C-alpha positions as CSV (number, residue, x, y, z in Angstrom):
1,M,-6.5,4.1,-15.9
2,Q,-9.9,3.2,-17.3
3,G,-12.5,1.3,-15.3
4,L,-14.3,-1.8,-16.4
5,P,-17.5,-1.4,-18.4
6,G,-20.3,-0.1,-16.2
7,E,-17.8,0.9,-13.5
8,G,-17.9,4.5,-12.5
9,H,-15.3,6.9,-11.2
10,Y,-16.4,6.3,-7.6
11,D,-15.9,2.6,-8.0
12,I,-12.5,3.1,-9.5
13,A,-11.6,5.5,-6.7
14,K,-12.6,3.0,-4.0
15,D,-10.3,0.3,-5.5
16,V,-7.3,2.7,-6.1
17,L,-7.6,4.2,-2.6
18,E,-7.8,0.9,-1.0
19,E,-4.7,-0.3,-2.8
20,Q,-2.9,2.9,-1.5
21,G,-4.1,2.4,2.0
22,V,-6.2,5.5,2.0
23,T,-9.6,5.7,3.7
24,A,-11.9,8.3,2.3
25,K,-14.8,9.7,4.5
26,D,-17.4,10.2,1.8
27,I,-17.9,10.3,-2.0
28,E,-16.5,13.9,-2.2
29,D,-13.4,12.8,-0.3
30,H,-12.8,9.9,-2.7
31,Y,-12.4,12.5,-5.5
32,R,-10.3,14.8,-3.3
33,Q,-8.0,11.9,-2.5
34,M,-7.7,10.8,-6.1
35,F,-6.8,14.3,-7.2
36,K,-4.1,14.4,-4.4
37,L,-2.6,11.2,-6.0
38,K,-2.4,13.2,-9.3
39,F,-5.3,11.5,-11.0
40,A,-7.4,13.4,-13.5
41,R,-11.1,12.7,-14.0
42,I,-11.9,12.2,-17.7
43,V,-15.5,12.0,-18.9
44,E,-16.5,11.4,-22.5
45,H,-19.8,12.9,-23.4
46,D,-22.3,11.6,-25.9
47,D,-21.6,14.6,-28.1
48,G,-17.9,13.6,-28.5
49,T,-16.5,16.1,-26.1
50,V,-14.1,14.9,-23.4
51,E,-14.1,16.8,-20.1
52,V,-10.8,16.7,-18.3
53,E,-10.9,17.6,-14.6
54,H,-7.7,18.1,-12.7
55,T,-6.3,19.9,-9.7
56,R,-2.6,19.8,-10.6
57,P,-0.7,20.1,-13.8
58,L,-1.1,17.0,-15.9
59,I,1.8,14.5,-16.1
60,A,3.4,13.4,-19.4
61,R,1.4,10.1,-19.8
62,Q,-1.9,11.9,-19.1
63,K,-1.0,14.5,-21.7
64,R,-0.1,11.7,-24.2
65,F,-3.4,9.9,-23.6
66,L,-5.4,13.1,-24.1
67,K,-3.4,13.9,-27.3
68,A,-4.4,10.6,-28.6
69,L,-8.0,11.3,-28.0
70,E,-7.7,14.7,-29.6
71,D,-5.9,13.1,-32.6
72,A,-8.9,10.7,-32.8
73,G,-11.1,13.8,-33.3
74,K,-12.3,14.3,-29.7
75,K,-12.8,17.9,-28.5
76,L,-11.1,18.3,-25.1
77,V,-12.6,20.6,-22.5
78,Y,-10.2,21.3,-19.6
79,V,-11.6,22.1,-16.1
80,S,-9.2,23.1,-13.4
81,V,-10.9,22.0,-10.2
82,K,-10.3,23.4,-6.7
83,R,-10.9,20.8,-4.1
């Protein structure tokens, strides 16, 4: 899932969690809850690297999306996050 232009991860999390009926306590809890739902946080940096944060093994469609980025020349940096 990708947010609208100008929409950050927090904005996306608010929308998704609301749709799922989840109430988060604070910003950090929004991320914690999203990771519980098996989302990964993907950040593309100005230097062309793509940071992939996840707490659980990536699912098939996440892997396909990241493979497409890699095939397009992006350098992926995986970060396993403990939350």
